[in-house]
N, C-alpha and C positions, 0 to 999 in steps of 0.2 A: 389323146394324140399318140400315135405309134411312131417310133423312131425307125425310119427306113434307111438302112445303111448300105444300100446297093451301090452307092457312088460317093466319092469324096464330097461332091457338091451338096448332096442331101445331108451328110453328117455335119458339114460346116454350117449349113443353114439352120439346123436344129440347135447347134451349140450357140450360134450367134443370137438366135431368137429366145433362148432360155437361160441367158447368163446375166439377167438384170436383177430382179427382186430375189429375196431368199426363197420365196415359194416356187418361183420358176427354176431356180438352181436345184432345189430339192426334187422337183419333178424331172429335171434333166438327169439327175443322178439315178433316179429310178429307171428311166428309159435306157441310159447307157449301160446299166447293169444287165438289162435284158439282152443287149447286143454285145456284151463283153466278149463272148466267145468268137463272134464274127470279126470284131476289131482285132483281137489277138491273132486269129488264124490268118488274117489278111493285113498284117501290120505294114508290110511294104507298100500295099495299095493305098493305105490311109495315111502314110507318113507325110505326103504333101499337105495335109491339113495343118500341120504345125506352122507352115509358112504363112497361112492365111488367118491364123488365130493370134490374138494378143494374150500372152501368158499371164499378164496382170489382170485382165478383164475376164478372160475365158479360161480361168485356171482349171476348173473341173474337167471340162472337155479336153483341154490340152493335156492334162495329167493322164486321162484314160488312154489317149493315143501315144503319149510319150512312154508310158509304162509298157505298152504293147511293143513299141519299137525297141526298147532296151532289154526286153526279155530274151530275145534271140541272141546267139553269139555274134560278136562284133569283130570284124577284121581289125588288126592293129592299125592299119592305115586310116581307118575311119574313126578310131577311138577318140582322137583329138577333137574332131568335129562334134561327136556326141557329148563329150565332156563339156564343151562350151555351151551346148544346148541345155544340158541339165543344170549347169551352174547358173545360167541366166534365168532359168525357170525358178530355181530355188530362191534367187535373189528378189524376184518381183512378184511371185505368185501370191494370191489372196489367201490369207490364213483361214478365213471362214469357209472358203470353198474346199481347200485341201483337207480340212479336218472332217469333211463328210466321208472321205475314203482314206483314212490315215495309213492303212496297210499298203495302198498303192504308192503313196508319197514315200513311205519308208523303203519300199521295194526299189524305187527309182534312186533314192539316196544311197542305198547299199550297192546298187549297180555302179554308181559313181565311184564308190570306194574300191570296187573290184577293178574298174578301169584304170584308176590312178596307180593301183598296186601293180597291175600288168605293165604299165609304162614306167614303173619305178620312179614315180613322181608324186609321192604322198603329200607333199606340201600344197599341191593344187586343190586338195580336198579339205584342207584345214578350215579355211574361212567359210566355204559353202556348207560344210557339215555343222559348224557352229550355228550358222544362220538357221539351218534346217531344224536343229534341236530346239531353238527358241520358238520357232513357228509351230512345231508339232507338240511341244510340251504343255500339258494342261496347267501345270504349276511348277515352280522351281524345285519342289520336293519330289517330282515324278521322274523316275528313271525310264528313259525311252530306249528302244532297241538301237538307236543311233549313237548313244553315248560311247559304247565300246568301239565302234568304228572310228569315231572322232578321236578318242584317246589313242588309238593305235596309230593313226596317221600323224598325230602330234608327236608321239614317241619316235617314229621313224624319221620325221622331219626335224626332230630336236626342238620343237616349238613347246617347250615345257611350260612357259608362262601362260600361253594361250590355253593349253590343256588344263592347267591348274584353275583357270577362271571358272570352270563349271563345277568344281568340287568344293566351292566355298559354301554352298547350300547343303543342308542335311537332306539326305534321301530317305523318304518314308513310304513312297509308293513304288512297288516293283511288280511288273507283269510277268517276267520270266526269270527264274532263279539263276540260269546261266548268265544272263545279262549282268546280274548283281556280282557274280563271281569275277567275271572279266572286268567289270567296272572297277572293282576294288583292286584287282591285280594290276591292271594297266595304270590305275590312279596312283597306286603305291609307287610304281616305277617313275611316273611323272613327278611325284613328290621327291623321290631320290634325286632326280635331275635338278630340282629346285633347292636341294639341301634342306627340305622340310621333313626331317626324319621322324618327328613325333607324329605327324599326320600319316606318313608312310607306314609307320608301325601300327597305327590304328586300322588302316585299310587292310593290311596283310592279316592282322588279327581277326578282322571280320570274315575274311575268306576261310581261315583255318577253323574258326569256331562256328561257322554257319551250319544249319542243319543239312545233312547230306545222307541219303540212303546208301550210296556207294562212294568210295573215295575217288575224287577226280584228279586228273593230272594238274589242273590249275591249283588245287589245294596243296599238292605236294610242292610245286614250284613256289607258291606263296609262303609256305612254311620255311623253305630254305632261305628266302629273302628276309623272312621275319626274324630268323636267328641272326643273320648278318647285320640287319639294321638295329636289332637289340644291342648287339655288341658295340656298334658304332655310336649309337645315341645314348644308351644307358650304361655302357661299359660292363654289362653283365647279361646273362640269359638264364631264364628259368624254364626248365623243360615241363613244368607242371602247367597243364592247360586248364581253362575255366571249366567248372562243373557242367555247364550246359553244352560243352563241345560234344559232338556226336561220338558214339562208341567206335565207329569205324575209323574215325580220325585219330582218336586216342590210341587205338591199337596199332595202327600202321604207319603214322607219319614219322615217328622216330626211326623206325627201321628203314624206311625209304629215303631218309635224309641223313644217314649215319656219318658221312664225311663232315657234315656241317655241325652235327651234334658233337662229334669228337673235336672239331675246331673250337667250339664253345668251351668244352672241358679243358682243352689246352690253354685257352685264353685265360681261364680263371686262375691259373697258376701264377700269372703275372710275369712269367719268364719270356722275354722277347726272343731270345735265341732259340728257345724250344718252339715257340710259335712259328718263327720263320722257317725252321727246319720242317715242321709239320706241313706248312703251306707248300714248301718246295716239293715235298714227297707226294702231295696230292694235287699238284698244280693242274695236271691234265683233267682231273675230274671237275675242277672248278671252271676250267676253260670250256669243257664240253657243255656245262650248264650255263654258260655265258655269265658267270658270277665272279670271274677273277678280279675284275675292277673293284667290286664291293669287298672281296676278301683282302685286297691290298689296303683298302680303307680301314678294315678291321685291324690290320697290323699297325697302321699309323695311329689308330685310336688307342692302342696299347700304351704308347708313349704318353699320351695325354692322361690315360687312366693312372699310370704310375706317378705322373706329376701331381694329379689331383689328390692322390693319397698323401703326398708329401705335405700338402697344405694343412692336413689334419695333425701333423706332428711338429712342424717347424714354423717359426715366425719369419726367419730370414735364412737364406741359403744361397750359396754361390752358384753361378751357372755351371761351373765345372762339377760341383757336387751333384747338381740336378742331372747333368749328362751321365755321370757315373752311376748314380742310383737308378735312374730310369732306363739305363742301357741305350743311351743316345750317343751317336758317334762323336759329335763335337759340341762344345759349349755354344757355338753359333747355331747349330741345329736346335739345341735346347731352348735358346732364346727365341727362335722362330716359333716353336710349339707354344711357349709361354705367351708370346704376343697374340697368337691365334686364339688361345683360350681366354685371354683377357678381352679380346675384341668380341668373342662370342658370348661373353658373360658367364663362362664356366668357372672362372676363378677371378678373384680380385687381388691384384698385386701391382707393384711398381718395380721397375728395373733401374738400377743405378749403373749407367753405362761406364762411369769412371772406374769403379772397382768391381764391376761384374756381379753385383749382389742383387738378389730378388727378395723383396719384402712382401709377404703375404698379408692381405688385409681382410677385414670383416665385410660382409655385404653392406654397401652404403644405402641401400634402398630403405626408406622410412615409411613407404606405403601411404603417403599423404599428398603426393603431387597430383596435379589435375590429370595428367596422362594415366597415372596408375588408377585413379578413381574411375576414370572413363573405362579403362580396361576391365576393372572389377565389375562395374555396372553392366557392361556389355555381356560379360560372362554370366552374370545373374539372369539377365534378360533371356539369354539363349537357353539356360537351364530351365527357366520357368516355361518357356515356349515348348521345350522338349517334354517337360512333365505334363503339360496340358495335352500334348499330342499323344503321349502314352496312355493317359487316362481315357481319351476318346477312343483309341484303338482297343483298349481293354474292355470298354463298355460295348463296343461294336462286336468284339469277339464273343463276349458273354451272351450275346443275343443271337449269335449265328446258329442256324438250325443244324448245319453239318457238325459244328463243334459240339453242340449240346448232345446230338445223337451219339457221337464218338465217346464223349465223356460218360454218357449213360450206359454204353456197352461195356466200358472199362471199369465201372464202379465195382466195389467189392461186393461179394455175393450177399453178405448180410450187412444191414444198416442198424443203427441204434433202434429205429422204429420197429424192427423185427422182434425186439425183446421187450416191448412195452408191457407184456403180461407177466414178466418176471418180477416177483416181489422185490421191493427195494431193501427190505430188512429181513434178517433171518434170526429166529430165536434159537439159541443153542442150549 
């Protein structure tokens, strides 16, 4: 059967007739591919098809026409109508049908992203893109090209909790390296919004240490935030990168992030006044990099760093002494910092409101409660799963022809076998 797309009627007839069984849908896909250029070049002519098709039943044919209609520039006055059309399609479309042409589905979703950005309404794409990811994703471990678009609109719409929801699964399958870089970068910023600094640190570290032939702007920006989050969360920063970090990153990142490296060095002195003066002198640089908010959190963390060090020396201390030693303006502010640290589990202490004394305590956790046992068990299960995944990936790589040929070319010129005829012993 040949697909005759000379009219809207003929196209609708074929789509309606071949959207039943999986065999029919596969055949329809083959026919639509043959007529793809015609549909795209005459998108305005075939646009009325969308009114006559049910996006939940005729998803494949609907997608071909919708992708053609969204490919051309859209006047801002018509953008709202097109957004509603795409959102409805994403919500009701058949997973089995759209997965036959995932590149078209992704193209339509990315067009939605562009349209909401044009209208400065990113929140309109948050729900639809999350749905789209779940429909197109082969497994929770697979990074799709839509992840970065979704995280970006979540950031702009300040929907950090929704954005964080897709980062709870470990990513092991990646199609495009750039998607991974942006996923980790945007994901790190989402985690900062959620105050999940440990996860943010992990994601920024992934960007900085990932293999890269040339240094990308994403890696530079991630390194700057990696420094700031290290200071906020760990109260320290080490400029030494992992051995597997690419050479180009090790050579250039420090130089391109000098104001942030200098900030970390100033922070290490523990002098609050000196740190504030340094930030004030470089404020414009941090503002231009959209990092001034994080820098201010770094300054605030300095107080907590100094308080934390006091717990290693004293058993009891007055709020006045804490304020003086940690360079905090007033005992009341010192009390606020201590209470925040107690609430976050950073220190263990009690405050006697009557005499203004703080008593530092030992960690009360005995690691035998049901909650702690469940936490440890879940961590062990995650590590076992990751270990199994790494073993599978290692076995797959060891059998990959491209990898074996590359290793073969890079082997040393001489192997042990080349010297088999050399006597093992010499008589002197």
